[in-house]
C-alpha positions as CSV (number, residue, x, y, z in Angstrom):
1,X,-30.4,-80.9,115.4
2,X,-33.0,-83.7,115.4
3,X,-36.4,-83.8,117.2
4,X,-35.0,-86.3,119.7
5,X,-32.1,-84.0,120.6
6,X,-34.5,-81.0,120.9
7,X,-37.1,-82.9,123.0
8,X,-34.5,-83.3,125.8
9,X,-33.8,-79.6,125.8
10,X,-37.3,-78.1,125.3
11,X,-38.0,-77.6,129.0
12,X,-34.7,-75.9,129.6
13,X,-35.3,-73.9,126.4
14,X,-38.6,-72.5,127.6
15,X,-37.0,-71.5,131.0
16,X,-34.0,-70.0,129.1
17,X,-31.6,-72.1,131.1
18,X,-29.5,-73.2,128.1
19,X,-26.2,-71.6,127.2
20,X,-26.3,-69.0,124.3
21,X,-25.2,-71.2,121.4
22,X,-27.4,-74.2,122.4
23,X,-30.4,-71.8,122.9
24,X,-30.0,-70.5,119.4
25,X,-29.6,-74.0,117.9
26,X,-32.9,-75.2,119.6
27,X,-34.7,-72.0,118.6
28,X,-33.7,-72.6,114.9
29,X,-35.0,-76.2,115.1
30,X,-38.3,-75.2,116.8
31,X,-38.9,-72.5,114.2
32,X,-38.6,-75.1,111.4
33,X,-40.3,-78.1,113.1
34,X,-44.1,-77.9,113.7
35,X,-44.0,-80.9,116.2
36,X,-41.4,-79.3,118.4
37,X,-43.1,-75.9,118.1
38,X,-46.4,-77.5,119.4
39,X,-44.4,-79.1,122.2
40,X,-42.9,-75.7,123.2
41,X,-46.4,-74.1,123.2
42,X,-47.7,-76.9,125.4
43,X,-44.8,-76.5,127.9
44,X,-45.5,-72.7,127.9
45,X,-49.2,-73.3,128.6
46,X,-48.3,-75.7,131.4
47,X,-46.0,-73.2,132.9
48,X,-48.7,-70.5,132.7
49,X,-51.3,-72.8,134.3
50,X,-48.9,-73.7,137.2
51,X,-48.1,-70.0,137.7
52,X,-51.8,-69.1,137.7
53,X,-52.7,-71.8,140.3
54,X,-49.8,-70.8,142.5
55,X,-50.8,-67.1,142.4
56,X,-54.5,-68.0,143.2
57,X,-53.3,-70.2,146.1
58,X,-51.0,-67.5,147.4
59,X,-53.8,-64.9,147.3
60,X,-56.1,-67.1,149.4
61,X,-53.5,-67.6,152.1
62,X,-54.3,-65.8,155.4
63,X,-51.0,-64.3,156.5
64,X,-52.5,-62.0,159.2
65,X,-51.2,-64.2,162.1
66,X,-47.6,-64.4,160.7
67,X,-46.3,-61.0,161.6
68,X,-47.2,-61.1,165.3
69,X,-45.4,-64.4,165.6
70,X,-42.4,-63.0,163.7
71,X,-42.3,-59.9,166.0
72,X,-42.5,-62.1,169.1
73,X,-39.6,-64.2,167.8
74,X,-37.6,-61.0,167.1
75,X,-38.3,-59.7,170.6
76,X,-37.1,-62.9,172.2
77,X,-33.9,-62.8,170.1
78,X,-33.3,-59.2,171.0
79,X,-33.8,-60.0,174.7
80,X,-31.3,-62.9,174.5
81,X,-28.8,-60.6,172.8
82,X,-29.2,-58.0,175.5
83,X,-28.6,-60.5,178.2
84,X,-25.6,-61.8,176.4
85,X,-24.2,-58.3,176.3
86,X,-24.8,-57.9,180.0
87,X,-23.2,-61.2,180.8
88,X,-20.1,-60.3,178.7
89,X,-19.9,-57.0,180.6
90,X,-20.3,-58.7,184.1
91,X,-16.6,-59.6,184.6
92,X,-15.6,-56.1,183.8
93,X,-18.1,-54.6,186.3
94,X,-17.1,-57.2,188.9
95,X,-13.5,-56.1,188.5
96,X,-14.5,-52.4,188.8
97,X,-16.5,-53.1,191.9
98,X,-13.6,-55.1,193.5
99,X,-11.2,-52.3,192.7
100,X,-13.6,-49.7,194.2
101,X,-14.1,-51.8,197.4
102,X,-10.3,-52.2,197.8
103,X,-9.8,-48.5,197.3
104,X,-12.4,-47.7,200.0
105,X,-10.8,-50.1,202.4
106,X,-7.3,-48.8,201.6
107,X,-8.2,-45.1,201.9
108,X,-10.6,-45.2,204.8
109,X,-9.3,-43.6,208.0
110,X,-7.9,-46.1,210.4
111,X,-9.4,-46.6,213.9
112,X,-7.3,-44.9,216.5
113,X,-5.3,-47.3,218.7
114,X,-6.2,-47.3,222.4
115,X,-3.9,-45.1,224.5
116,X,-1.2,-47.0,226.3
117,X,0.7,-45.9,229.3
118,X,4.3,-46.6,228.6
119,X,7.4,-45.8,230.6
120,X,10.9,-45.5,229.5
121,X,12.7,-48.8,229.3
122,X,15.0,-49.5,232.3
123,X,17.5,-51.2,230.1
124,X,18.4,-50.5,226.4
125,X,16.9,-53.8,225.1
126,X,13.7,-53.7,227.1
127,X,10.4,-52.0,226.4
128,X,7.6,-51.4,228.9
129,X,4.5,-52.5,227.2
130,X,1.9,-51.7,229.8
131,X,1.9,-50.4,233.4
132,X,-1.1,-50.6,235.6
133,X,-1.5,-48.9,239.0
134,X,-4.3,-50.1,241.2
135,X,-4.8,-50.6,244.9
136,X,-1.3,-49.5,245.7
137,X,0.3,-52.2,243.6
138,X,2.3,-51.6,240.5
139,X,2.2,-54.0,237.6
140,X,4.6,-53.8,234.7
141,X,4.8,-56.0,231.6
142,X,8.2,-55.8,229.9
143,X,9.3,-57.5,226.8
144,X,12.9,-57.9,225.9
145,X,13.3,-57.3,222.2
146,X,16.5,-59.1,221.6
147,X,15.4,-62.5,223.0
148,X,11.6,-62.0,222.9
149,X,11.3,-62.7,226.7
150,X,8.4,-61.2,228.5
151,X,8.7,-60.2,232.2
152,X,5.7,-59.5,234.5
153,X,6.7,-57.5,237.5
154,X,4.5,-56.8,240.5
155,X,5.6,-54.4,243.2
156,X,4.0,-52.6,246.0
157,X,4.3,-48.9,246.6
158,X,2.7,-49.2,250.1
159,X,4.6,-51.7,252.4
160,X,1.3,-52.6,254.1
161,X,-0.2,-53.8,250.9
162,X,2.4,-56.6,250.6
163,X,1.1,-58.5,253.6
């Protein structure tokens, strides 16, 4: 290996980024070449200087305000997830409420129908729907089931009322 070949690989050699056989080949050359050995030592010193400066800068950073901001962001994200879960459950709860409402309406006791005064039909296909007696007059409302005809009959029990 020549110095020109090694010079291209020295930075990767110091970082141990070369494959095994190439790493061994560069190490053999650096061990026998004082110029390349000096270059490797300079690269290592540069790496150490950069690491030291980065460490000093990191130690001077004030990170006391970071955690409260992170916690607030996490709380907002948790709140969004909780609402998303509630919204996903809303259709199911709506269906349950609709089912419960229909069950209540279905099973509630019905209102009693008003009492009707009904007489026996005069003819087989007639039904007396309502009969009202007032002031001596008799009113009958009859419906013929077969044809759907409705008859209203007014009669007087007392002959003097007819006048």
